[in-house]
C-alpha positions as CSV (number, residue, x, y, z in Angstrom):
1,M,2.4,6.4,15.2
2,K,5.6,3.7,16.1
3,I,4.9,0.9,18.8
4,T,7.8,-0.7,19.5
5,S,7.7,-4.8,20.4
6,K,10.2,-7.6,21.2
7,N,9.2,-9.3,18.1
8,T,10.9,-8.3,14.6
9,Q,7.3,-9.8,13.0
10,D,5.2,-7.0,15.6
11,N,7.7,-4.6,14.2
12,F,7.4,-5.1,10.3
13,L,4.2,-5.4,10.4
14,T,3.9,-2.0,12.4
15,D,6.3,0.3,10.5
16,T,4.2,-1.2,7.4
17,A,1.2,-0.1,8.5
18,D,2.4,3.2,9.8
19,A,4.0,3.5,5.8
20,G,0.7,3.4,4.6
21,V,-0.7,5.9,6.0
22,Y,1.7,8.0,4.9
23,K,3.8,9.5,1.7
24,T,6.7,11.6,1.7
25,I,7.4,13.8,-1.1
26,T,10.4,15.6,-1.3
27,L,10.6,19.2,-2.0
28,E,12.4,19.6,-5.9
29,E,12.2,23.3,-5.0
30,P,11.8,23.5,-0.8
31,L,9.5,26.0,0.7
32,T,11.0,28.8,2.9
33,R,8.8,29.9,6.1
34,G,10.0,31.7,8.4
35,D,13.5,30.8,9.1
36,T,12.1,26.8,8.9
37,L,12.4,25.1,5.4
38,I,10.7,21.9,4.2
39,T,12.1,20.1,1.8
40,S,9.2,17.1,2.6
41,V,6.3,17.2,2.6
42,Q,4.0,14.1,4.0
43,I,0.5,13.7,2.6
44,R,-1.9,11.5,4.0
45,K,-4.9,10.0,2.0
46,P,-8.0,12.5,2.8
47,V,-11.3,11.1,4.7
48,A,-14.7,12.3,3.9
49,G,-15.0,15.3,6.2
50,E,-11.9,17.1,4.2
51,L,-13.1,17.2,0.7
52,R,-16.5,18.7,2.1
53,G,-17.0,21.7,-0.3
54,V,-14.3,19.4,-3.5
55,S,-15.2,18.5,-6.1
56,L,-14.1,14.8,-6.8
57,M,-13.6,15.7,-10.7
58,D,-12.0,18.5,-10.7
59,L,-9.7,17.4,-7.5
60,G,-8.8,13.4,-10.0
61,N,-8.1,16.8,-12.5
62,L,-5.8,18.6,-10.4
63,D,-7.5,21.3,-10.2
64,V,-5.3,24.2,-7.8
65,V,-8.4,25.3,-6.1
66,S,-9.5,22.2,-5.1
67,L,-5.5,21.3,-4.5
68,Q,-5.3,24.3,-2.0
69,R,-8.3,23.1,0.1
70,V,-7.5,19.5,0.3
71,L,-3.9,19.8,1.2
72,P,-3.8,22.2,4.4
73,C,-5.8,19.7,5.5
74,I,-3.7,16.4,4.8
75,T,-0.2,17.5,5.3
76,I,2.5,17.5,7.9
77,P,3.9,20.6,7.7
78,T,0.5,21.4,7.1
79,L,0.9,23.4,3.8
80,A,-1.7,26.0,4.4
81,S,-3.7,27.6,1.1
82,H,-0.5,30.6,0.4
83,D,1.6,27.4,0.7
84,V,0.4,25.7,-2.5
85,A,0.5,28.4,-4.3
86,K,3.9,29.7,-3.7
87,L,5.5,25.5,-4.8
88,D,6.4,25.1,-7.5
89,L,4.7,23.7,-10.8
90,S,6.9,20.3,-10.3
91,D,6.1,19.5,-6.8
92,L,2.1,20.4,-6.8
93,M,2.0,18.3,-9.3
94,A,3.6,15.3,-7.3
95,L,1.8,16.5,-4.1
96,G,-1.6,16.2,-6.8
97,S,-0.5,12.9,-8.3
98,E,-0.4,11.5,-4.6
99,V,-3.7,12.9,-3.6
100,A,-5.3,11.9,-7.8
101,I,-4.0,8.5,-6.5
102,F,-5.7,7.7,-3.2
103,F,-9.2,7.7,-5.4
104,C,-8.1,4.6,-7.3
């Protein structure tokens, strides 16, 4: 959420805070969902409840099944597990790498 202010310092701090919440990944091979073409996905750091039932070791190793469980919880637009299964390998690696970076 962006908060507008007359003070440019406030705008800078707000924009910086928003930028740290989501990371935008541009897909090399866009996904098609009905009439919608998804060319980029925003991903955010998961919270503990979104990792329920997922091994952190598997997630850190970019296990596809683990990514299929977590990515629907942390992406905009929401990628369903079948969307994750249709991703190009390079796009899956890019999203998975961002998830792994969140744990560093």
